[in-house]
All heavy atoms as TSV, in Angstrom:
chain	resi	resn	atom	element	x	y	z
A	1	MET	N	N	30.766	9.555	33.338
A	1	MET	CA	C	31.002	8.397	32.524
A	1	MET	C	C	31.589	8.843	31.188
A	1	MET	O	O	31.241	9.895	30.666
A	1	MET	CB	C	29.709	7.622	32.303
A	1	MET	CG	C	29.926	6.385	31.455
A	1	MET	SD	S	28.472	5.388	31.218
A	1	MET	CE	C	28.483	4.481	32.742
A	2	ASN	N	N	32.457	8.031	30.650
A	2	ASN	CA	C	33.118	8.307	29.374
A	2	ASN	C	C	32.603	7.361	28.306
A	2	ASN	O	O	32.317	6.200	28.581
A	2	ASN	CB	C	34.630	8.129	29.502
A	2	ASN	CG	C	35.221	9.096	30.496
A	2	ASN	OD1	O	34.842	10.252	30.531
A	2	ASN	ND2	N	36.137	8.621	31.306
A	3	VAL	N	N	32.523	7.868	27.081
A	3	VAL	CA	C	32.105	7.075	25.932
A	3	VAL	C	C	33.164	7.242	24.855
A	3	VAL	O	O	33.590	8.362	24.577
A	3	VAL	CB	C	30.733	7.549	25.393
A	3	VAL	CG1	C	30.356	6.797	24.136
A	3	VAL	CG2	C	29.656	7.403	26.449
A	4	ALA	N	N	33.583	6.136	24.252
A	4	ALA	CA	C	34.534	6.182	23.135
A	4	ALA	C	C	33.816	5.704	21.882
A	4	ALA	O	O	33.143	4.678	21.893
A	4	ALA	CB	C	35.744	5.310	23.414
A	5	ILE	N	N	33.955	6.466	20.816
A	5	ILE	CA	C	33.346	6.136	19.531
A	5	ILE	C	C	34.480	5.855	18.547
A	5	ILE	O	O	35.381	6.680	18.371
A	5	ILE	CB	C	32.494	7.314	18.983
A	5	ILE	CG1	C	31.505	7.830	20.013
A	5	ILE	CG2	C	31.815	6.926	17.681
A	5	ILE	CD1	C	30.398	6.909	20.386
A	6	LEU	N	N	34.450	4.692	17.916
A	6	LEU	CA	C	35.435	4.345	16.902
A	6	LEU	C	C	34.815	4.559	15.533
A	6	LEU	O	O	33.909	3.843	15.142
A	6	LEU	CB	C	35.885	2.887	17.061
A	6	LEU	CG	C	36.488	2.526	18.411
A	6	LEU	CD1	C	36.812	1.046	18.470
A	6	LEU	CD2	C	37.713	3.362	18.692
A	7	GLY	N	N	35.273	5.590	14.852
A	7	GLY	CA	C	34.747	5.928	13.536
A	7	GLY	C	C	33.946	7.206	13.603
A	7	GLY	O	O	33.011	7.320	14.389
A	8	ALA	N	N	34.331	8.182	12.789
A	8	ALA	CA	C	33.706	9.507	12.829
A	8	ALA	C	C	32.820	9.750	11.614
A	8	ALA	O	O	32.618	10.882	11.211
A	8	ALA	CB	C	34.790	10.581	12.915
A	9	GLY	N	N	32.275	8.683	11.056
A	9	GLY	CA	C	31.369	8.835	9.925
A	9	GLY	C	C	30.021	9.361	10.374
A	9	GLY	O	O	29.865	9.885	11.487
A	10	ILE	N	N	29.026	9.206	9.525
A	10	ILE	CA	C	27.688	9.702	9.826
A	10	ILE	C	C	27.160	9.083	11.112
A	10	ILE	O	O	26.653	9.780	11.996
A	10	ILE	CB	C	26.725	9.420	8.654
A	10	ILE	CG1	C	27.139	10.243	7.439
A	10	ILE	CG2	C	25.281	9.731	9.043
A	10	ILE	CD1	C	26.408	9.872	6.168
A	11	MET	N	N	27.273	7.782	11.221
A	11	MET	CA	C	26.749	7.090	12.387
A	11	MET	C	C	27.548	7.434	13.650
A	11	MET	O	O	26.968	7.723	14.697
A	11	MET	CB	C	26.768	5.583	12.140
A	11	MET	CG	C	25.910	4.797	13.036
A	11	MET	SD	S	25.812	3.131	12.329
A	11	MET	CE	C	24.927	2.335	13.619
A	12	GLY	N	N	28.858	7.410	13.545
A	12	GLY	CA	C	29.701	7.709	14.699
A	12	GLY	C	C	29.519	9.122	15.209
A	12	GLY	O	O	29.436	9.354	16.416
A	13	SER	N	N	29.431	10.088	14.295
A	13	SER	CA	C	29.247	11.472	14.730
A	13	SER	C	C	27.862	11.668	15.336
A	13	SER	O	O	27.698	12.426	16.294
A	13	SER	CB	C	29.496	12.454	13.590
A	13	SER	OG	O	28.572	12.269	12.536
A	14	GLY	N	N	26.870	10.970	14.811
A	14	GLY	CA	C	25.529	11.051	15.383
A	14	GLY	C	C	25.470	10.481	16.790
A	14	GLY	O	O	24.866	11.060	17.694
A	15	ILE	N	N	26.109	9.334	16.978
A	15	ILE	CA	C	26.165	8.716	18.304
A	15	ILE	C	C	26.925	9.627	19.266
A	15	ILE	O	O	26.524	9.808	20.422
A	15	ILE	CB	C	26.804	7.324	18.229
A	15	ILE	CG1	C	25.893	6.375	17.446
A	15	ILE	CG2	C	27.093	6.767	19.622
A	15	ILE	CD1	C	26.552	5.062	17.059
A	16	ALA	N	N	28.008	10.215	18.793
A	16	ALA	CA	C	28.798	11.124	19.628
A	16	ALA	C	C	27.961	12.324	20.056
A	16	ALA	O	O	28.011	12.745	21.221
A	16	ALA	CB	C	30.044	11.581	18.879
A	17	GLN	N	N	27.177	12.875	19.140
A	17	GLN	CA	C	26.345	14.023	19.465
A	17	GLN	C	C	25.294	13.665	20.512
A	17	GLN	O	O	25.102	14.404	21.478
A	17	GLN	CB	C	25.653	14.560	18.217
A	17	GLN	CG	C	24.755	15.744	18.509
A	17	GLN	CD	C	24.073	16.276	17.268
A	17	GLN	OE1	O	24.525	16.054	16.152
A	17	GLN	NE2	N	22.975	16.975	17.459
A	18	VAL	N	N	24.629	12.539	20.343
A	18	VAL	CA	C	23.598	12.124	21.298
A	18	VAL	C	C	24.213	11.864	22.667
A	18	VAL	O	O	23.676	12.287	23.700
A	18	VAL	CB	C	22.846	10.883	20.782
A	18	VAL	CG1	C	21.953	10.297	21.865
A	18	VAL	CG2	C	22.028	11.236	19.550
A	19	ALA	N	N	25.352	11.194	22.694
A	19	ALA	CA	C	26.010	10.907	23.973
A	19	ALA	C	C	26.444	12.200	24.664
A	19	ALA	O	O	26.247	12.368	25.870
A	19	ALA	CB	C	27.203	9.988	23.759
A	20	ALA	N	N	27.036	13.123	23.896
A	20	ALA	CA	C	27.477	14.402	24.480
A	20	ALA	C	C	26.280	15.219	24.964
A	20	ALA	O	O	26.339	15.841	26.024
A	20	ALA	CB	C	28.291	15.194	23.460
A	21	SER	N	N	25.189	15.186	24.221
A	21	SER	CA	C	23.981	15.911	24.633
A	21	SER	C	C	23.383	15.335	25.907
A	21	SER	O	O	22.702	16.029	26.647
A	21	SER	CB	C	22.927	15.861	23.527
A	21	SER	OG	O	23.343	16.591	22.410
A	22	SER	N	N	23.659	14.051	26.150
A	22	SER	CA	C	23.160	13.384	27.354
A	22	SER	C	C	24.082	13.568	28.548
A	22	SER	O	O	23.828	13.015	29.616
A	22	SER	CB	C	22.969	11.896	27.070
A	22	SER	OG	O	22.004	11.708	26.059
A	23	GLY	N	N	25.180	14.303	28.356
A	23	GLY	CA	C	26.065	14.630	29.460
A	23	GLY	C	C	27.297	13.753	29.592
A	23	GLY	O	O	28.062	13.897	30.537
A	24	TYR	N	N	27.490	12.839	28.662
A	24	TYR	CA	C	28.672	11.981	28.713
A	24	TYR	C	C	29.889	12.713	28.158
A	24	TYR	O	O	29.766	13.582	27.296
A	24	TYR	CB	C	28.455	10.706	27.893
A	24	TYR	CG	C	27.400	9.801	28.470
A	24	TYR	CD1	C	26.104	9.805	27.978
A	24	TYR	CD2	C	27.704	8.940	29.523
A	24	TYR	CE1	C	25.132	8.982	28.508
A	24	TYR	CE2	C	26.735	8.108	30.064
A	24	TYR	CZ	C	25.451	8.137	29.549
A	24	TYR	OH	O	24.494	7.326	30.089
A	25	THR	N	N	31.057	12.343	28.640
A	25	THR	CA	C	32.310	12.806	28.061
A	25	THR	C	C	32.612	11.876	26.900
A	25	THR	O	O	32.666	10.660	27.072
A	25	THR	CB	C	33.445	12.749	29.095
A	25	THR	OG1	O	33.088	13.593	30.192
A	25	THR	CG2	C	34.755	13.208	28.495
A	26	VAL	N	N	32.788	12.434	25.705
A	26	VAL	CA	C	32.900	11.624	24.491
A	26	VAL	C	C	34.274	11.796	23.848
A	26	VAL	O	O	34.757	12.914	23.710
A	26	VAL	CB	C	31.805	12.006	23.474
A	26	VAL	CG1	C	31.922	11.185	22.202
A	26	VAL	CG2	C	30.419	11.834	24.087
A	27	SER	N	N	34.861	10.676	23.443
A	27	SER	CA	C	36.083	10.674	22.641
A	27	SER	C	C	35.765	9.971	21.329
A	27	SER	O	O	35.172	8.898	21.333
A	27	SER	CB	C	37.209	9.921	23.349
A	27	SER	OG	O	37.546	10.553	24.560
A	28	VAL	N	N	36.133	10.602	20.223
A	28	VAL	CA	C	35.906	10.009	18.905
A	28	VAL	C	C	37.266	9.738	18.279
A	28	VAL	O	O	38.128	10.610	18.246
A	28	VAL	CB	C	35.074	10.943	18.004
A	28	VAL	CG1	C	34.856	10.316	16.637
A	28	VAL	CG2	C	33.736	11.282	18.657
A	29	LEU	N	N	37.449	8.527	17.789
A	29	LEU	CA	C	38.701	8.122	17.162
A	29	LEU	C	C	38.445	7.738	15.711
A	29	LEU	O	O	37.443	7.090	15.404
A	29	LEU	CB	C	39.298	6.928	17.907
A	29	LEU	CG	C	39.517	7.114	19.411
A	29	LEU	CD1	C	39.881	5.792	20.055
A	29	LEU	CD2	C	40.590	8.138	19.651
A	30	ASP	N	N	39.336	8.146	14.828
A	30	ASP	CA	C	39.257	7.762	13.423
A	30	ASP	C	C	40.672	7.744	12.857
A	30	ASP	O	O	41.622	8.092	13.548
A	30	ASP	CB	C	38.361	8.723	12.642
A	30	ASP	CG	C	37.705	8.041	11.442
A	30	ASP	OD1	O	38.409	7.329	10.704
A	30	ASP	OD2	O	36.503	8.226	11.241
A	31	VAL	N	N	40.798	7.383	11.591
A	31	VAL	CA	C	42.116	7.197	10.990
A	31	VAL	C	C	42.877	8.498	10.767
A	31	VAL	O	O	44.093	8.484	10.642
A	31	VAL	CB	C	42.025	6.425	9.655
A	31	VAL	CG1	C	41.543	5.014	9.895
A	31	VAL	CG2	C	41.132	7.139	8.665
A	32	GLY	N	N	42.181	9.622	10.698
A	32	GLY	CA	C	42.890	10.872	10.448
A	32	GLY	C	C	42.131	12.085	10.936
A	32	GLY	O	O	40.952	12.015	11.296
A	33	ASN	N	N	42.824	13.207	10.932
A	33	ASN	CA	C	42.231	14.462	11.383
A	33	ASN	C	C	41.150	14.980	10.449
A	33	ASN	O	O	40.210	15.634	10.901
A	33	ASN	CB	C	43.307	15.530	11.562
A	33	ASN	CG	C	44.133	15.298	12.802
A	33	ASN	OD1	O	43.670	14.685	13.757
A	33	ASN	ND2	N	45.363	15.780	12.791
A	34	VAL	N	N	41.258	14.688	9.154
A	34	VAL	CA	C	40.255	15.158	8.198
A	34	VAL	C	C	38.888	14.593	8.558
A	34	VAL	O	O	37.883	15.323	8.584
A	34	VAL	CB	C	40.648	14.758	6.755
A	34	VAL	CG1	C	39.528	15.048	5.775
A	34	VAL	CG2	C	41.929	15.456	6.342
A	35	GLU	N	N	38.835	13.315	8.885
A	35	GLU	CA	C	37.582	12.669	9.249
A	35	GLU	C	C	37.017	13.244	10.543
A	35	GLU	O	O	35.809	13.479	10.660
A	35	GLU	CB	C	37.773	11.153	9.393
A	35	GLU	CG	C	38.083	10.446	8.094
A	35	GLU	CD	C	39.545	10.570	7.639
A	35	GLU	OE1	O	40.387	11.056	8.418
A	35	GLU	OE2	O	39.825	10.177	6.497
A	36	LEU	N	N	37.888	13.507	11.499
A	36	LEU	CA	C	37.450	14.067	12.777
A	36	LEU	C	C	36.933	15.491	12.603
A	36	LEU	O	O	35.919	15.868	13.205
A	36	LEU	CB	C	38.595	14.032	13.789
A	36	LEU	CG	C	39.049	12.632	14.202
A	36	LEU	CD1	C	40.314	12.711	15.053
A	36	LEU	CD2	C	37.954	11.901	14.946
A	37	GLU	N	N	37.604	16.282	11.786
A	37	GLU	CA	C	37.171	17.656	11.537
A	37	GLU	C	C	35.827	17.675	10.806
A	37	GLU	O	O	34.970	18.508	11.097
A	37	GLU	CB	C	38.228	18.415	10.740
A	37	GLU	CG	C	39.466	18.709	11.563
A	37	GLU	CD	C	40.639	19.230	10.747
A	37	GLU	OE1	O	40.506	19.375	9.505
A	37	GLU	OE2	O	41.696	19.481	11.352
A	38	ARG	N	N	35.637	16.744	9.878
A	38	ARG	CA	C	34.368	16.647	9.152
A	38	ARG	C	C	33.234	16.292	10.120
A	38	ARG	O	O	32.144	16.869	10.059
A	38	ARG	CB	C	34.465	15.592	8.052
A	38	ARG	CG	C	33.264	15.562	7.140
A	38	ARG	CD	C	33.411	14.554	6.003
A	38	ARG	NE	N	34.671	14.686	5.323
A	38	ARG	CZ	C	35.470	13.660	5.003
A	38	ARG	NH1	N	35.129	12.428	5.302
A	38	ARG	NH2	N	36.608	13.865	4.364
A	39	ALA	N	N	33.489	15.363	11.028
A	39	ALA	CA	C	32.478	14.967	12.016
A	39	ALA	C	C	32.148	16.130	12.942
A	39	ALA	O	O	30.972	16.373	13.258
A	39	ALA	CB	C	32.973	13.762	12.819
A	40	GLN	N	N	33.166	16.860	13.380
A	40	GLN	CA	C	32.945	18.002	14.263
A	40	GLN	C	C	32.096	19.065	13.566
A	40	GLN	O	O	31.180	19.638	14.160
A	40	GLN	CB	C	34.274	18.581	14.715
A	40	GLN	CG	C	34.147	19.633	15.784
A	40	GLN	CD	C	35.495	20.107	16.292
A	40	GLN	OE1	O	36.478	20.129	15.551
A	40	GLN	NE2	N	35.562	20.468	17.549
A	41	ALA	N	N	32.380	19.306	12.297
A	41	ALA	CA	C	31.601	20.286	11.533
A	41	ALA	C	C	30.152	19.824	11.377
A	41	ALA	O	O	29.217	20.641	11.486
A	41	ALA	CB	C	32.234	20.514	10.164
A	42	ALA	N	N	29.944	18.538	11.146
A	42	ALA	CA	C	28.588	18.005	11.006
A	42	ALA	C	C	27.810	18.142	12.314
A	42	ALA	O	O	26.619	18.495	12.308
A	42	ALA	CB	C	28.645	16.542	10.576
A	43	ILE	N	N	28.467	17.894	13.430
A	43	ILE	CA	C	27.807	18.029	14.729
A	43	ILE	C	C	27.448	19.489	14.993
A	43	ILE	O	O	26.344	19.799	15.447
A	43	ILE	CB	C	28.688	17.446	15.852
A	43	ILE	CG1	C	28.769	15.922	15.713
A	43	ILE	CG2	C	28.157	17.839	17.224
A	43	ILE	CD1	C	29.806	15.264	16.599
A	44	LYS	N	N	28.365	20.402	14.688
A	44	LYS	CA	C	28.071	21.829	14.882
A	44	LYS	C	C	26.888	22.267	14.019
A	44	LYS	O	O	26.022	23.018	14.474
A	44	LYS	CB	C	29.303	22.670	14.560
A	44	LYS	CG	C	30.365	22.602	15.624
A	44	LYS	CD	C	31.558	23.469	15.276
A	44	LYS	CE	C	32.617	23.349	16.353
A	44	LYS	NZ	N	33.790	24.174	16.059
A	45	THR	N	N	26.834	21.790	12.781
A	45	THR	CA	C	25.719	22.108	11.889
A	45	THR	C	C	24.412	21.578	12.454
A	45	THR	O	O	23.389	22.272	12.461
A	45	THR	CB	C	25.968	21.521	10.492
A	45	THR	OG1	O	27.155	22.089	9.948
A	45	THR	CG2	C	24.804	21.785	9.554
A	46	SER	N	N	24.442	20.360	12.950
A	46	SER	CA	C	23.254	19.753	13.532
A	46	SER	C	C	22.783	20.518	14.765
A	46	SER	O	O	21.574	20.766	14.936
A	46	SER	CB	C	23.545	18.296	13.896
A	46	SER	OG	O	22.438	17.705	14.520
A	47	LEU	N	N	23.714	20.904	15.625
A	47	LEU	CA	C	23.347	21.656	16.825
A	47	LEU	C	C	22.761	23.020	16.466
A	47	LEU	O	O	21.797	23.480	17.093
A	47	LEU	CB	C	24.563	21.823	17.739
A	47	LEU	CG	C	25.068	20.545	18.404
A	47	LEU	CD1	C	26.380	20.804	19.135
A	47	LEU	CD2	C	24.029	19.957	19.335
A	48	THR	N	N	23.311	23.664	15.455
A	48	THR	CA	C	22.785	24.952	14.989
A	48	THR	C	C	21.349	24.779	14.491
A	48	THR	O	O	20.475	25.594	14.781
A	48	THR	CB	C	23.677	25.536	13.877
A	48	THR	OG1	O	24.988	25.731	14.403
A	48	THR	CG2	C	23.125	26.855	13.349
A	49	ARG	N	N	21.113	23.708	13.748
A	49	ARG	CA	C	19.770	23.425	13.241
A	49	ARG	C	C	18.790	23.194	14.399
A	49	ARG	O	O	17.667	23.696	14.380
A	49	ARG	CB	C	19.827	22.196	12.330
A	49	ARG	CG	C	18.564	21.961	11.554
A	49	ARG	CD	C	18.684	20.787	10.579
A	49	ARG	NE	N	19.858	20.880	9.738
A	49	ARG	CZ	C	20.808	19.936	9.658
A	49	ARG	NH1	N	20.727	18.841	10.367
A	49	ARG	NH2	N	21.842	20.093	8.864
A	50	LEU	N	N	19.218	22.448	15.409
A	50	LEU	CA	C	18.357	22.181	16.566
A	50	LEU	C	C	18.053	23.458	17.348
A	50	LEU	O	O	16.930	23.639	17.837
A	50	LEU	CB	C	19.001	21.141	17.481
A	50	LEU	CG	C	19.075	19.720	16.926
A	50	LEU	CD1	C	19.906	18.823	17.837
A	50	LEU	CD2	C	17.687	19.143	16.727
A	51	LYS	N	N	19.042	24.352	17.454
A	51	LYS	CA	C	18.815	25.637	18.127
A	51	LYS	C	C	17.807	26.465	17.339
A	51	LYS	O	O	16.899	27.063	17.915
A	51	LYS	CB	C	20.117	26.421	18.270
A	51	LYS	CG	C	21.045	25.883	19.326
A	51	LYS	CD	C	22.203	26.808	19.643
A	51	LYS	CE	C	22.949	27.305	18.452
A	51	LYS	NZ	N	24.151	28.085	18.814
A	52	ARG	N	N	17.959	26.490	16.025
A	52	ARG	CA	C	17.080	27.289	15.171
A	52	ARG	C	C	15.629	26.793	15.265
A	52	ARG	O	O	14.693	27.573	15.238
A	52	ARG	CB	C	17.579	27.244	13.729
A	52	ARG	CG	C	16.905	28.211	12.807
A	52	ARG	CD	C	17.522	28.292	11.420
A	52	ARG	NE	N	17.789	26.993	10.840
A	52	ARG	CZ	C	18.997	26.582	10.427
A	52	ARG	NH1	N	20.036	27.380	10.530
A	52	ARG	NH2	N	19.159	25.388	9.896
A	53	LYS	N	N	15.448	25.474	15.403
A	53	LYS	CA	C	14.109	24.896	15.505
A	53	LYS	C	C	13.528	25.015	16.913
A	53	LYS	O	O	12.367	24.705	17.137
A	53	LYS	CB	C	14.141	23.417	15.123
A	53	LYS	CG	C	14.369	23.176	13.658
A	53	LYS	CD	C	14.344	21.681	13.361
A	53	LYS	CE	C	14.483	21.405	11.885
A	53	LYS	NZ	N	14.402	19.961	11.610
A	54	GLY	N	N	14.359	25.434	17.866
A	54	GLY	CA	C	13.899	25.576	19.237
A	54	GLY	C	C	13.909	24.283	20.027
A	54	GLY	O	O	13.353	24.212	21.120
A	55	VAL	N	N	14.555	23.262	19.491
A	55	VAL	CA	C	14.640	21.968	20.171
A	55	VAL	C	C	15.654	22.033	21.306
A	55	VAL	O	O	15.464	21.409	22.357
A	55	VAL	CB	C	15.003	20.843	19.171
A	55	VAL	CG1	C	15.201	19.522	19.859
A	55	VAL	CG2	C	13.946	20.745	18.094
A	56	GLN	N	N	16.731	22.782	21.092
A	56	GLN	CA	C	17.769	22.959	22.104
A	56	GLN	C	C	18.010	24.441	22.347
A	56	GLN	O	O	17.857	25.251	21.434
A	56	GLN	CB	C	19.106	22.333	21.648
A	56	GLN	CG	C	19.246	20.889	21.936
A	56	GLN	CD	C	20.679	20.420	21.769
A	56	GLN	OE1	O	21.454	21.002	21.015
A	56	GLN	NE2	N	21.037	19.362	22.450
A	57	THR	N	N	18.377	24.755	23.573
A	57	THR	CA	C	18.740	26.131	23.881
A	57	THR	C	C	20.206	26.354	23.510
A	57	THR	O	O	20.942	25.397	23.250
A	57	THR	CB	C	18.566	26.419	25.383
A	57	THR	OG1	O	19.491	25.597	26.109
A	57	THR	CG2	C	17.153	26.139	25.844
A	58	ASP	N	N	20.617	27.596	23.503
A	58	ASP	CA	C	22.021	27.914	23.236
A	58	ASP	C	C	22.919	27.259	24.281
A	58	ASP	O	O	23.976	26.730	23.944
A	58	ASP	CB	C	22.259	29.427	23.246
A	58	ASP	CG	C	21.675	30.116	22.028
A	58	ASP	OD1	O	21.435	29.436	21.010
A	58	ASP	OD2	O	21.472	31.341	22.089
A	59	ALA	N	N	22.485	27.287	25.534
A	59	ALA	CA	C	23.287	26.696	26.611
A	59	ALA	C	C	23.438	25.189	26.432
A	59	ALA	O	O	24.522	24.632	26.641
A	59	ALA	CB	C	22.664	26.998	27.966
A	60	ASP	N	N	22.359	24.513	26.028
A	60	ASP	CA	C	22.427	23.072	25.792
A	60	ASP	C	C	23.392	22.748	24.652
A	60	ASP	O	O	24.214	21.843	24.752
A	60	ASP	CB	C	21.050	22.494	25.457
A	60	ASP	CG	C	20.117	22.471	26.643
A	60	ASP	OD1	O	20.602	22.507	27.787
A	60	ASP	OD2	O	18.892	22.415	26.412
A	61	ALA	N	N	23.280	23.490	23.570
A	61	ALA	CA	C	24.144	23.261	22.420
A	61	ALA	C	C	25.597	23.542	22.769
A	61	ALA	O	O	26.505	22.800	22.375
A	61	ALA	CB	C	23.715	24.115	21.242
A	62	ASP	N	N	25.833	24.601	23.536
A	62	ASP	CA	C	27.204	24.938	23.930
A	62	ASP	C	C	27.800	23.891	24.836
A	62	ASP	O	O	28.977	23.562	24.732
A	62	ASP	CB	C	27.256	26.305	24.609
A	62	ASP	CG	C	26.974	27.450	23.649
A	62	ASP	OD1	O	27.069	27.232	22.412
A	62	ASP	OD2	O	26.651	28.552	24.119
A	63	SER	N	N	27.003	23.338	25.748
A	63	SER	CA	C	27.530	22.318	26.651
A	63	SER	C	C	27.809	21.006	25.909
A	63	SER	O	O	28.694	20.241	26.309
A	63	SER	CB	C	26.585	22.073	27.822
A	63	SER	OG	O	25.405	21.437	27.391
A	64	THR	N	N	27.073	20.753	24.842
A	64	THR	CA	C	27.327	19.558	24.032
A	64	THR	C	C	28.659	19.686	23.360
A	64	THR	O	O	29.451	18.774	23.338
A	64	THR	CB	C	26.228	19.379	22.954
A	64	THR	OG1	O	24.987	19.197	23.615
A	64	THR	CG2	C	26.508	18.185	22.075
């Protein structure tokens, strides 16, 4: 199943992360590349934090 997220702000990137962690194929759309890159960086930071806390394994984070 595919999920499309319109807007890569805090809420959109959070929804994208949860959907991707649940195994969905996610597409995020926003007005520019700067916003998309910022969202991607925020998701990577969040996944790193979850790995450090032991909530997610490296494999889970990588598949997200």
